[in-house]
C-alpha positions, -999 to 999 in steps of 0.1 A, spaced: 400 128 -25 362 124 -28 358 161 -19 381 171 -47 363 150 -72 329 164 -61 342 199 -62 357 193 -97 324 179 -109 305 210 -97 330 234 -112 330 215 -145 291 215 -146 290 252 -140 317 259 -166 299 238 -192 264 250 -186 251 272 -214 240 306 -202 208 319 -215 211 351 -235 174 357 -233 164 382 -205 141 367 -179 114 392 -187 111 378 -222 108 342 -209 81 351 -183 59 374 -205 56 355 -237 41 374 -267 4 367 -273 -3 345 -303 -15 363 -335 -49 356 -349 -48 329 -376 -73 319 -402 -97 292 -391 -86 258 -405 -110 240 -429 -127 209 -417 -112 178 -433 -130 159 -460 -150 132 -443 -176 107 -455 -192 79 -434 -225 62 -428 -253 77 -408 -270 55 -382 -299 49 -406 -274 36 -433 -275 66 -455 -243 84 -467 -230 113 -447 -207 138 -465 -194 167 -445 -188 187 -477 -225 186 -484 -231 205 -451 -214 237 -463 -239 265 -458 -250 251 -424 -234 259 -391 -225 227 -374 -215 215 -340 -196 182 -347 -195 161 -315 -173 131 -312 -186 107 -287 -192 70 -277 -220 52 -258 -195 39 -232 -181 74 -224 -196 87 -192 -189 124 -199 -204 119 -234 -236 106 -219 -237 136 -195 -234 161 -223 -262 147 -246 -290 167 -229 -268 199 -234 -264 191 -271 -301 185 -274 -308 219 -259 -284 236 -284 -298 217 -313 -334 226 -304 -326 262 -298 -307 269 -331 -320 243 -356 -344 267 -372 -315 292 -379 -294 270 -402 -277 250 -375 -273 213 -367 -255 191 -342 -239 161 -358 -229 133 -334 -200 111 -346 -200 79 -327 -168 59 -324 -186 29 -311 -176 -4 -327 -211 -13 -339 -243 4 -349 -261 -21 -326 -244 -5 -296 -257 29 -306 -292 16 -313 -293 0 -279 -281 33 -263 -308 53 -281 -335 31 -265 -323 44 -232 -315 80 -242 -331 92 -274 -311 117 -295 -328 140 -320 -298 151 -341 -281 130 -368 -257 103 -356 -228 92 -379 -209 60 -373 -171 60 -372 -159 27 -357 -126 31 -375 -121 65 -356 -112 83 -388 -126 117 -376 -108 116 -343 -76 109 -362 -82 138 -386 -88 162 -358 -61 149 -335 -87 140 -308 -72 126 -276 -103 127 -254 -140 121 -257 -162 140 -259 -147 165 -283 -167 191 -302 -160 216 -329 -182 244 -343 -179 247 -381 -190 279 -398 -210 280 -431 -178 280 -451 -167 248 -435 -140 263 -412 -135 251 -376 -140 282 -355 -143 267 -320 -133 235 -302 -136 220 -268 -120 188 -256 -145 178 -230 -182 184 -222 -202 211 -241 -224 232 -219 -255 249 -235 -248 279 -212 -211 283 -221 -209 321 -229 -179 316 -253 -196 288 -272 -228 308 -275 -209 339 -287 -191 319 -314 -222 300 -325 -244 331 -327 -218 350 -346 -215 321 -371 -252 320 -375 -253 358 -382 -225 353 -407 -199 375 -389 
């Protein structure tokens, strides 16, 4: 009797299974995505580490690398020298790195800076508003923003000053193309 029940279950499963009308070749070779317009950076205001107001809108006209990081994040600490190199190389061309720290306190960032000085602006975001706006799930995360305020490149992970794709995108943004 068990054999008949098992056989009936297999037959019923096969009879009820929905057959795909899509040819296997269409499933395997999916079409390439079309180019889409670069999304605008969201409106964002916060306090700089020095207490002054930071307004992302006021940075239009400058190419930015916005880096979300924290002092307790090992990969973030590792990438700071890379960000310093990028900042130093392109700052004279209308470019800036902006570090947005998600640390709970300004004191944590000040203590960290005693150990590892940073020469680009640091914005404090203990409420993690910018990670929420950008759907960030990992630190560090960085985006390049063109002069019009559009996000044109993103990396979820460590930025490398020698990354050819990042360099290409950044230099094209600086040239205005």
